[in-house]
N, C-alpha and C positions, 0 to 999 in steps of 0.2 A: 418717228413713227410711235406710235403707243401699242401698248399689249393689250391682247383681248379682257385682260383683267381690267383693265384702265377704262376701256371704253365701256364694260359692263358696270364699273361701278359711277358711270357717270351715267348711265343709264337707271340705273338706282338712284342716284341723287336726284332725277328729275321726278322720279315715281318712287318715294320710299316706301311706300305701300306695297310695292311688288312681290316682294318676299314674305310680308306677314299677310298679306291675301290670299295665300297657298299655290304663289303662281311661280314656277322655278324658271330661272333667264340662265342661258349660254351663248355665248358669244365666241365666233371664231372666224380665220379670214378663211374665203373662198379662193384661193390661190387660182382656180379656172376663169372663175367671172370676175376677179378682181374686185371683189366687193366684199364687207363683212356680213357673215349673216349672224341673226339670233334668232335663238330659238326661246320660245316660251313654252311651259307647258302647264296644265292644271287639271290633275287625275287623269283620264283618258284623253284631253283634248289637247294637240301641239300643233305647234304655227312656227313656219318657219320664215324668216322674212329678208331678203336682202336688201343691204343698207349701203347707198353708194359710199365709196371712200371719200369726197367730198363733201358728204354730208356730215358722216363720220366726223372726217378731220376737223372741221369748224366746231363740230361740239365740243368735242375733246382739247380745244384750244382753249374754248370760253367765247368764241365768235359769234356761233349761232347754233342752238339747238333745238331751234322749231319745227323743222323737219323731223329730225330726229324724234323729238317730243310728240307731233302729232301722230307718227309713224307707230309708236310703242303704245299710244292711248287708244291707236283704233285697233293692235293685235291685242291690247288686254282686253278690248269690250268686243272681241269676238270671241276670245277663251271662255268670257263669262257668258256669253249666250246673248248678249242685248244688241246682235245686230239683227234685221228681219230684212 
């Protein structure tokens, strides 16, 4: 098992501009749902996303990061107000 910090670092490695563009990112494990929670914040905008453990595992292990990358990209786009 990996830590929330390791998963967060993996997310930032996929999208290195997350911190640079003013988005705060936090990751923690939700024991009730048995999933990871990805929290993004920019200004007054906040988004929380459940990331399935299997998807997070694959990414951290270097096997597959497509699902995680797409989810984070969509969250980022929503925060920045690009969705309609």
